ROVEX-584465 format. One line per field, with one value per residue: residue number from 1; x, y, z of N, C-alpha, C in turn. Coordinates in steps of 0.05 Angstrom, whole numbers, padded with zeros to 5 digits. Each point is the difference from the previous one (the first is absolute). Example, Ala and Ser with C-alpha at 12.3 -4.5 7.8 and 13.67 -1.06 7.14 Angstrom:
BEGIN
i (1;2)
n_px (00264;-00007)
n_py (-00114;00021)
n_pz (00156;-00014)
ca_px (-00018;00016)
ca_py (00024;00024)
ca_pz (00000;00001)
c_px (00018;-00015)
c_py (00024;00022)
c_pz (00000;00014)
//
This chain:
BEGIN
i (1;2;3;4;5;6;7;8;9;10;11;12;13;14;15;16;17;18;19;20;21;22;23;24;25;26;27;28;29;30;31;32;33;34;35;36;37;38;39;40;41;42;43;44;45;46;47;48;49;50;51;52;53;54;55;56;57;58;59;60;61;62;63;64;65;66;67;68;69;70;71;72;73;74;75;76;77;78;79;80;81;82;83;84;85;86;87;88;89;90;91;92;93;94;95;96;97;98;99;100;101;102;103;104;105;106;107;108;109;110;111;112;113;114;115;116;117;118;119;120;121;122;123;124;125;126;127;128;129;130;131;132;133;134;135;136;137;138;139;140;141;142;143;144;145;146;147;148;149;150;151;152;153;154;155;156;157;158;159;160;161;162;163;164;165;166;167;168;169;170;171;172;173;174;175;176;177;178;179;180;181;182;183;184;185;186;187;188;189;190;191;192;193;194;195;196;197;198;199;200;201;202;203;204;205;206;207;208;209;210;211;212;213;214;215;216;217;218;219;220;221;222;223;224;225;226;227;228;229;230;231;232;233;234;235;236;237;238;239;240;241;242;243;244;245;246;247;248;249;250;251;252;253;254;255;256;257;258;259;260;261;262;263;264;265;266;267;268;269;270;271;272;273;274;275;276;277;278;279;280;281;282;283;284;285;286;287;288;289;290;291;292;293;294;295;296;297;298;299)
n_px (-00297;-00021;00017;-00012;-00004;00009;-00024;-00006;-00025;00010;00020;-00016;-00017;00021;00005;-00018;00020;00011;-00010;00010;-00009;00019;-00001;00010;00002;00006;-00022;00008;00018;-00024;00001;-00008;00015;00022;-00011;-00009;00024;00012;-00021;00008;00023;00005;00002;-00009;-00013;00013;00006;00011;00007;00006;00020;00008;-00023;00019;-00005;-00002;00021;00012;-00008;00006;00022;00001;-00005;00015;00019;-00013;00008;-00018;00003;00019;00011;00013;00016;00003;00024;-00008;00013;-00023;00020;00004;-00024;00015;00020;-00017;-00014;00022;00007;-00026;00016;-00008;-00009;-00026;-00014;-00022;00008;00003;00003;-00002;00000;00003;-00022;00007;00011;-00022;00004;00007;-00022;-00016;00018;-00025;00014;00012;-00002;00020;-00013;-00015;-00021;-00005;-00010;-00015;00020;00014;-00012;00019;00013;-00015;-00026;00011;-00012;00024;00020;00004;00012;-00024;-00001;-00001;-00023;00000;-00022;00013;00007;-00025;-00013;00017;-00003;-00024;00005;-00001;00012;00015;00003;00003;00017;00010;-00001;00010;00018;00007;00003;00007;00022;-00017;00002;00005;00003;-00021;-00012;00010;-00005;-00024;-00002;00011;-00014;-00020;00005;00004;-00021;-00018;00005;-00014;-00009;-00021;-00022;-00004;00025;-00002;-00022;00013;00021;-00015;-00011;00024;00005;-00024;-00015;-00006;-00010;00023;00013;-00020;00009;-00020;00015;00017;00014;00006;-00026;00000;00015;-00014;-00021;00011;00007;-00024;-00011;00017;-00002;-00026;00009;-00021;00006;00026;-00004;-00017;00016;00020;-00017;-00010;00024;00013;-00019;-00002;00026;-00005;-00016;-00020;-00008;-00014;00025;-00003;00006;-00001;00000;00002;-00005;00016;00018;-00003;00023;-00009;-00023;00016;00018;-00019;-00012;00024;00008;-00023;-00001;00025;-00006;-00020;00016;00015;-00026;00010;-00017;-00021;-00011;00000;00012;-00014;-00018;00016;-00001;-00020;00005;-00019;-00022;-00011;00017;-00003;-00026;00004;00012;00002;00019;-00022;-00004;00026;-00012;00018;-00019;00022;-00014;00019;-00008;00017;00007)
n_py (00128;-00013;-00020;-00012;-00018;-00017;-00009;00017;00003;00002;00014;00015;00001;00006;00014;00016;00014;-00021;-00001;-00024;00012;-00008;00026;-00002;00025;-00008;00015;00004;00017;00009;-00027;00006;-00019;00009;00024;-00007;-00009;00020;00013;-00018;00010;-00021;-00004;-00023;00019;-00003;00025;-00006;00025;-00005;00017;00009;00013;00010;00019;-00020;-00012;00024;00007;-00024;00000;00025;-00007;-00021;00012;00000;-00025;-00019;-00002;-00017;00024;-00010;00021;-00009;00012;-00002;-00015;-00002;00006;00012;-00007;-00019;00016;00017;-00021;-00013;00025;-00003;-00020;00007;-00024;00007;00006;00014;00026;00004;00026;00007;00025;-00005;00013;00023;00010;00014;-00005;-00022;00006;00008;-00015;-00008;-00021;00022;-00021;00013;-00015;00020;-00010;00025;00002;00007;-00014;00016;-00022;-00008;-00007;-00011;00004;00001;-00023;-00011;-00002;00021;00003;-00012;00016;-00018;00012;00025;00014;00016;-00023;-00009;00022;00000;-00027;-00009;-00020;00013;-00021;00000;00026;-00001;-00020;00014;00023;-00014;-00015;00019;00019;-00018;00015;00006;00023;-00024;-00005;00013;-00011;-00024;00005;00010;-00021;-00016;00012;00000;-00025;00002;00016;-00014;-00005;-00022;00020;00010;-00008;00025;00001;-00024;00007;00022;-00016;-00017;00020;00010;-00024;00000;-00012;00023;-00017;-00013;00023;00000;-00025;-00014;-00022;00007;00011;00009;-00004;-00010;00021;00015;-00012;00001;00025;00005;-00014;00012;00024;-00005;-00008;00014;-00007;00001;00023;00005;-00009;00013;00021;-00005;-00005;00019;00018;-00013;-00001;00025;-00004;-00002;-00025;00005;00008;00027;00005;00026;00006;00026;00000;00017;-00017;-00002;00012;00014;00005;00003;00012;00014;00005;00004;00015;00012;00003;00007;00013;00009;00004;00009;00005;00024;00009;00014;00008;00018;00017;-00012;00020;00021;00005;00015;00025;00005;00005;-00007;-00020;-00007;00004;-00013;-00019;00018;00003;-00008;00015;00004;-00001;-00021;-00015;-00015;-00022;-00012;-00026;-00004;-00022)
n_pz (00384;00011;00007;-00020;00019;-00018;-00009;00019;-00007;-00024;00011;00015;-00021;-00014;00023;00010;00010;00013;00025;-00004;-00022;-00017;-00002;-00024;00006;-00024;-00002;00025;-00012;-00007;-00001;-00024;-00012;00012;00000;-00024;-00007;00013;-00009;-00019;00009;00015;00026;-00011;-00014;-00023;-00001;-00023;00005;-00026;00001;-00024;00002;00015;-00018;-00017;00010;00002;-00024;-00009;00014;-00007;-00025;00003;00014;00023;-00003;-00003;-00026;-00004;-00001;-00022;00004;-00024;00003;-00025;-00017;-00012;-00016;00023;-00008;-00010;-00006;-00010;-00010;-00008;-00005;-00006;-00007;-00023;00001;00004;-00022;00006;00000;-00026;00005;-00025;00006;-00025;00007;-00011;00022;00000;00027;-00013;-00014;00021;00012;00007;-00009;-00010;-00016;-00010;-00018;-00008;00012;00008;-00025;00020;00010;00016;00006;00017;-00021;00019;00005;00024;00006;00002;00018;-00016;00024;00003;-00020;-00019;-00007;-00007;-00002;00018;00011;-00003;00005;00020;00004;-00003;-00017;-00023;-00009;00022;-00002;-00026;00005;00021;-00014;-00019;00013;00017;-00018;-00019;00000;-00020;00013;00010;-00026;-00007;00020;-00005;-00026;00007;00016;-00019;-00018;00017;00007;-00027;00007;00013;00025;-00003;00016;-00012;00013;00007;00005;00010;00014;00004;00004;00014;00012;-00001;00009;00011;-00019;-00011;-00018;00005;-00001;-00018;00003;00011;-00004;00019;-00021;00025;00001;-00025;-00007;00016;-00011;-00024;00006;00011;-00019;-00017;00011;00003;-00024;-00008;-00025;00003;00013;-00019;-00019;00012;00003;-00025;-00009;00013;-00006;-00023;00003;00008;-00020;00017;00003;-00021;00002;00000;-00025;00006;-00026;00005;-00026;-00013;-00011;-00026;00001;00021;-00011;-00021;00015;00013;-00022;-00012;00021;00002;-00027;00003;00022;-00015;-00022;00019;00000;00002;-00018;00009;-00022;00019;-00017;-00019;00002;-00006;00026;-00009;00000;00018;-00013;00023;00002;-00025;00005;00023;-00014;-00019;00018;00013;-00021;00005;00024;00003;00012;00006;00006;00015;00001;00020;-00013)
ca_px (-00019;00004;-00002;-00024;00006;-00018;-00009;00001;-00019;00006;00022;-00012;-00016;00018;00015;-00018;00019;-00009;00010;00028;00016;00025;-00003;00023;-00006;00026;00001;-00017;-00009;-00016;-00014;-00028;-00008;00007;-00021;-00023;00008;00007;-00025;-00010;00018;-00002;00026;00019;00007;00025;00001;00028;-00001;00027;00002;00027;00000;-00004;-00022;-00024;-00003;-00006;-00028;-00019;00000;-00017;-00027;-00011;-00002;00000;-00019;00001;00020;00028;00007;00029;00005;00026;00012;00014;-00011;-00015;00014;00014;-00021;00009;00018;-00014;-00019;00015;00012;-00021;-00005;-00025;00008;-00019;-00021;-00026;-00008;00020;-00012;00017;-00013;00023;-00003;00016;-00015;00000;00018;00027;00003;-00005;00020;-00011;00010;00024;00023;-00001;00016;-00002;-00020;-00019;00013;-00007;00015;00029;00012;00023;-00008;00008;-00021;00002;-00020;00016;00023;00016;00027;-00002;-00006;00023;00000;-00024;-00009;00020;00022;-00008;-00002;00026;00024;-00004;00001;-00025;-00015;-00010;-00022;-00023;-00010;-00014;-00024;-00018;-00007;-00014;-00019;-00016;00000;00006;00020;00023;00026;00001;00003;00027;00019;-00002;00013;00029;00008;-00002;00020;00026;00004;-00003;-00011;-00029;00000;-00026;-00022;-00012;00020;-00003;-00026;00001;00016;-00018;-00022;00011;00010;-00022;-00016;-00018;-00027;00003;00002;-00025;-00018;-00009;00022;00025;00016;00022;-00011;00010;00029;00004;-00007;00021;00024;-00007;00000;00028;00014;-00009;00000;-00027;-00010;00014;-00008;-00027;00002;00012;-00020;-00019;00014;00008;-00023;-00016;00013;-00007;-00029;-00010;-00021;-00024;00007;-00005;00016;-00015;00017;-00013;00018;-00012;00005;00000;00025;-00001;-00022;00009;00018;-00017;-00017;00017;00010;-00023;-00008;00021;-00005;-00024;00007;00016;-00018;00008;-00019;-00023;-00006;-00025;-00015;00013;00005;00006;-00022;00004;-00016;-00028;-00005;-00001;00027;00013;-00011;00012;00029;00006;00025;-00006;-00009;00020;00007;-00009;00007;00001;00003;00007;-00001;00018;-00013)
ca_py (-00021;-00023;-00025;-00016;-00028;-00013;-00027;-00007;-00020;-00024;-00014;-00011;-00023;-00021;-00012;-00007;-00013;-00008;00017;-00006;-00002;00015;00014;00016;00022;00005;00028;00012;00026;00017;-00016;-00003;-00028;-00009;00007;-00018;-00027;-00002;-00001;-00027;-00017;00001;00004;-00020;00006;00015;00015;00009;00020;00005;00022;00011;00028;00004;00019;-00016;-00015;00019;00010;-00023;-00006;00020;-00004;-00025;00004;-00023;-00021;-00024;-00018;00008;00012;00006;00019;-00010;00015;-00019;-00006;-00026;-00022;-00013;-00009;-00023;00011;00019;-00015;-00017;00018;00004;-00027;-00011;-00020;-00003;00021;-00008;00017;00019;00020;00021;00021;00010;00028;00019;00018;00027;00016;-00004;00015;00028;00012;00004;-00021;00011;-00011;00009;-00020;00005;-00016;00017;00016;00028;00011;00002;-00019;-00016;-00022;-00026;-00020;-00024;-00001;00000;00018;-00002;-00011;-00029;-00009;-00003;00024;00017;00010;00019;-00015;-00010;00021;00014;-00017;-00023;00005;00008;-00025;-00012;00018;-00005;-00027;00002;00015;-00016;-00026;00003;00022;-00004;00026;-00004;00020;-00004;00007;00030;00011;-00006;00018;00027;-00002;-00001;00026;00019;-00005;00007;00028;00002;-00023;00000;-00002;-00001;-00013;00019;00004;-00023;00001;00021;-00011;-00019;00015;00012;-00021;-00015;00016;00019;-00012;-00018;00017;00012;-00020;00005;-00006;00014;-00017;-00013;-00021;-00027;00000;00000;-00027;-00018;00005;-00008;-00030;-00009;00007;-00016;-00028;-00007;-00025;-00022;00000;-00011;-00029;-00011;00001;-00021;-00025;-00003;00003;-00024;-00021;00007;-00004;-00025;-00010;00017;00029;00015;00023;00019;00021;00020;00012;00024;00001;-00026;-00015;-00012;-00020;-00023;-00015;-00013;-00020;-00022;-00013;-00014;-00022;-00019;-00014;-00016;-00023;-00018;-00010;00011;00021;00004;00028;00008;00014;-00006;00026;00019;00016;00029;00018;00005;00026;00020;00006;00015;00027;00014;-00001;-00007;-00015;-00028;-00011;-00018;-00020;-00028;-00017;-00029;-00015;-00028;-00015;-00023;-00025)
ca_pz (-00007;00017;-00014;00003;-00004;-00019;00004;00029;00007;-00016;00014;00025;-00007;-00010;00022;00023;00019;00027;00020;00007;-00025;-00003;-00025;-00009;-00019;-00012;-00008;00020;-00010;00018;00019;-00007;00003;00027;00019;-00004;00007;00028;00014;00001;00017;00029;00013;-00009;-00028;-00005;-00025;-00006;-00021;-00011;-00019;-00003;00007;00029;00006;-00003;00025;00021;-00004;00005;00029;00012;-00010;00010;00029;00018;-00009;00016;-00012;00000;-00026;-00004;-00022;-00010;-00022;-00018;-00027;00002;-00013;00022;00017;00016;00020;00017;00016;00018;00021;00021;00012;-00012;-00020;-00022;00001;-00011;-00023;-00010;-00017;-00012;-00016;-00015;-00006;00016;00016;-00011;00015;-00010;-00025;00003;00018;00027;00018;00012;-00014;-00028;-00016;-00029;-00014;-00015;-00020;00005;00022;-00003;00019;-00011;-00018;00012;-00006;00017;00022;00025;00001;-00025;00005;00001;-00027;-00018;-00017;00001;-00026;-00009;-00011;-00026;-00020;-00003;-00004;-00018;-00029;-00013;-00006;00025;00010;-00017;00006;00025;-00003;-00018;00011;00026;-00001;-00024;-00013;-00028;-00008;00017;-00013;-00002;00027;00009;-00015;00011;00026;-00004;-00010;00021;00021;-00010;00007;00029;00014;00005;00029;00013;-00014;-00019;-00022;-00017;-00012;-00021;-00022;-00013;-00012;-00025;-00018;-00013;-00019;00013;00005;00022;00024;00006;00012;00027;00019;-00006;-00017;00015;00018;-00005;00005;00029;00009;-00008;00017;00027;00001;-00002;00025;00023;-00008;00009;-00011;00013;00028;00000;-00004;00025;00021;-00004;00004;00028;00017;-00002;00017;00027;00004;00009;-00018;-00001;00002;-00025;-00008;-00017;-00011;-00016;-00019;-00013;-00028;-00013;00004;00027;00000;-00016;00018;00021;-00013;-00008;00024;00013;-00017;00003;00025;-00005;-00017;00017;00020;00026;00008;-00017;-00004;00013;-00021;-00025;-00012;00021;00012;-00006;00017;-00007;-00012;00022;00009;-00022;00001;00023;-00003;-00028;-00002;00004;-00026;-00011;00020;-00004;00023;-00004;00025;-00003;00025;00001;00005)
c_px (00006;-00004;-00026;00007;-00021;-00007;00002;-00019;00005;00023;-00011;-00016;00017;00015;-00019;00016;-00013;00014;00030;00018;00026;-00002;00025;-00009;00027;00004;-00018;-00011;-00014;-00016;-00030;-00011;00004;-00023;-00023;00007;00006;-00026;-00011;00016;-00006;00028;00020;00010;00025;-00002;00028;-00002;00028;-00002;00029;00002;-00005;-00023;-00027;-00005;-00009;-00029;-00020;-00002;-00018;-00029;-00013;-00004;00001;-00021;00004;00022;00028;00007;00030;00002;00029;00010;00016;-00014;-00014;00014;00016;-00019;00008;00017;-00016;-00019;00015;00013;-00020;-00006;-00027;00007;-00019;-00022;-00025;-00008;00023;-00014;00021;-00016;00022;-00003;00017;-00019;00001;00019;00029;00005;-00005;00018;-00009;00010;00025;00025;-00002;00019;-00002;-00019;-00017;00016;-00007;00017;00030;00014;00024;-00010;00010;-00019;00003;-00021;00014;00022;00017;00027;00000;-00004;00025;00003;-00027;-00008;00020;00024;-00007;00002;00027;00024;-00005;00000;-00027;-00017;-00012;-00023;-00026;-00013;-00016;-00027;-00021;-00010;-00018;-00022;-00019;-00003;00010;00021;00026;00027;00003;00006;00029;00021;00000;00013;00030;00010;00000;00022;00029;00008;-00001;-00013;-00031;-00004;-00028;-00021;-00012;00018;-00002;-00026;-00001;00015;-00018;-00022;00008;00008;-00022;-00015;-00021;-00028;00001;00000;-00026;-00021;-00006;00022;00025;00017;00024;-00010;00012;00030;00006;-00007;00022;00025;-00005;00001;00028;00015;-00007;-00002;-00027;-00010;00013;-00008;-00028;00001;00012;-00020;-00019;00013;00006;-00023;-00017;00011;-00006;-00029;-00007;-00020;-00026;00005;-00005;00019;-00016;00018;-00016;00020;-00014;00008;00005;00025;00001;-00021;00008;00018;-00016;-00016;00016;00011;-00022;-00008;00021;-00004;-00025;00007;00016;-00016;00008;-00020;-00024;-00005;-00027;-00018;00014;00007;00005;-00025;00007;-00019;-00028;-00003;00000;00028;00015;-00009;00012;00030;00008;00025;-00005;-00008;00020;00009;-00011;00010;-00002;00006;00005;-00001;00018;-00015;00020)
c_py (-00025;-00026;-00015;-00029;-00013;-00028;-00011;-00024;-00026;-00016;-00013;-00025;-00023;-00015;-00012;-00014;-00007;00019;-00003;-00001;00017;00012;00016;00020;00010;00029;00016;00027;00017;-00015;-00005;-00028;-00010;00005;-00019;-00029;-00004;-00002;-00028;-00018;00004;00003;-00021;00006;00017;00014;00011;00019;00007;00024;00010;00029;00004;00019;-00015;-00016;00017;00009;-00022;-00006;00020;-00004;-00025;00002;-00026;-00020;-00025;-00019;00010;00011;00006;00019;-00005;00017;-00019;-00003;-00027;-00023;-00015;-00012;-00023;00010;00017;-00015;-00018;00016;00005;-00027;-00012;-00019;-00004;00021;-00010;00016;00019;00019;00019;00018;00015;00029;00018;00018;00028;00019;-00002;00018;00030;00014;00003;-00020;00010;-00010;00007;-00018;00005;-00017;00017;00018;00030;00013;00002;-00018;-00015;-00025;-00027;-00022;-00026;00001;00002;00020;-00004;-00012;-00031;-00012;-00002;00024;00015;00008;00020;-00015;-00010;00022;00015;-00017;-00023;00008;00007;-00025;-00012;00017;-00006;-00027;-00001;00013;-00016;-00025;00003;00022;-00003;00026;-00003;00020;-00002;00008;00030;00012;-00006;00017;00028;00002;00002;00027;00021;-00003;00005;00029;00004;-00024;00004;-00006;-00004;-00013;00019;00004;-00023;00000;00021;-00010;-00019;00015;00012;-00021;-00014;00018;00017;-00012;-00019;00015;00012;-00020;00006;-00006;00014;-00019;-00014;-00023;-00027;-00002;-00001;-00027;-00020;00003;-00010;-00030;-00011;00005;-00018;-00030;-00013;-00027;-00025;-00002;-00013;-00031;-00014;-00001;-00024;-00027;-00005;00002;-00025;-00022;00005;-00006;-00028;-00011;00015;00029;00013;00023;00017;00022;00019;00013;00023;00003;-00028;-00017;-00014;-00022;-00025;-00018;-00016;-00023;-00025;-00016;-00017;-00025;-00023;-00017;-00018;-00025;-00021;-00012;00008;00021;00000;00030;00006;00014;-00005;00025;00020;00015;00029;00017;00003;00027;00022;00007;00017;00029;00016;00002;-00009;-00017;-00030;-00014;-00020;-00022;-00027;-00016;-00029;-00013;-00029;-00013;-00024;-00026;-00022)
c_pz (00016;-00017;00006;-00006;-00019;00009;00028;00006;-00015;00012;00025;-00005;-00010;00021;00021;00022;00027;00020;00006;-00025;00002;-00029;-00006;-00021;-00011;-00008;00018;-00008;00020;00020;-00006;00002;00028;00020;-00002;00009;00029;00017;00003;00019;00030;00012;-00008;-00028;-00002;-00028;-00004;-00024;-00009;-00019;-00001;00009;00030;00007;-00002;00026;00023;-00002;00005;00029;00015;-00007;00012;00030;00016;-00009;00017;-00010;00003;-00028;00000;-00024;-00009;-00023;-00018;-00027;00001;-00015;00022;00020;00019;00024;00021;00019;00020;00022;00022;00014;-00008;-00022;-00023;00003;-00014;-00025;-00007;-00019;-00011;-00019;-00015;-00009;00018;00017;-00012;00014;-00009;-00025;00003;00020;00028;00019;00015;-00013;-00030;-00017;-00030;-00015;-00018;-00019;00003;00022;-00007;00020;-00013;-00014;00011;-00009;00015;00021;00027;-00002;-00025;00004;00000;-00028;-00018;-00018;00004;-00028;-00011;-00012;-00029;-00022;-00005;-00007;-00019;-00029;-00010;-00005;00025;00011;-00016;00006;00026;-00003;-00017;00014;00025;-00001;-00024;-00016;-00029;-00010;00016;-00012;-00003;00027;00010;-00014;00012;00027;-00002;-00010;00022;00021;-00009;00007;00030;00012;00004;00029;00012;-00018;-00021;-00024;-00020;-00015;-00023;-00025;-00016;-00015;-00027;-00021;-00016;-00019;00014;00006;00023;00027;00008;00012;00029;00020;-00009;-00017;00014;00017;-00004;00004;00029;00012;-00005;00017;00028;00003;-00001;00025;00023;-00006;00006;-00010;00013;00029;00003;-00003;00025;00022;-00003;00006;00029;00019;00001;00018;00029;00008;00010;-00021;00004;00005;-00026;-00004;-00019;-00009;-00018;-00018;-00014;-00029;-00011;00004;00027;00000;-00015;00017;00020;-00012;-00007;00024;00014;-00016;00001;00025;-00002;-00016;00016;00023;00028;00010;-00019;-00003;00013;-00020;-00027;-00016;00022;00010;-00005;00017;-00011;-00013;00021;00010;-00020;00000;00023;-00001;-00028;-00003;00003;-00026;-00011;00019;-00006;00023;-00008;00026;-00006;00027;-00001;00007;00008)
//
């Protein structure tokens, strides 16, 4: 299955960049937004694509090909945006974009890197976007080493899983006999731990637990706050920042951070309410149903 980029036209309309703009794409991914935005740039324009996944950078570079603007492909975490941009000898930027959705290739194994994001695979249980060796801990560390209470708290706080305590108890009982090594192994434990009626729902009963573990491993919420704070300092006056989120906890952070900048008279909200996908886009790409785009302009 191929990844479909969401809200492409809405991002393009929200930016409307000039030919010489400097654009930072904090989540380059498959390059869907990049292709549309790079088309607006001239030879003086600069596009910086950041991603933690080297396979994403490689795939995007091939997809984008030769263009008039200068394009930098940067391996890194967007929480380090200041360092990454300064290393390119760029002092300020015009636009910052972050699409917080995951690439389908990361979950179906077609990217070539197996990290255990999907509960239908026997992949190693890492759940890291980047190299697992660069992380303080992985999903395997959490489920095999953390206390039952801490596991439950992670699943509840980040995954909003109401059966977090039952699931944590089942995980601890299972690991007392053998190590939990793969994504499918963990998913099966969760499936058996929840009530039968819950397991019969449309989404897999491990979905929220996997989300919680992934967010904890990648420190996603703190990284998002850091991106907004540090990225804003890199922006010129009248520059814009656009962020696409896919679940309520992310959107809440973005909304509060943006409103704080507005209250401090540092920025204005380009859209008071989040921009959502059209009916046509949702029909063609059901995953876009949960996408929310917020844009802020520096003053």
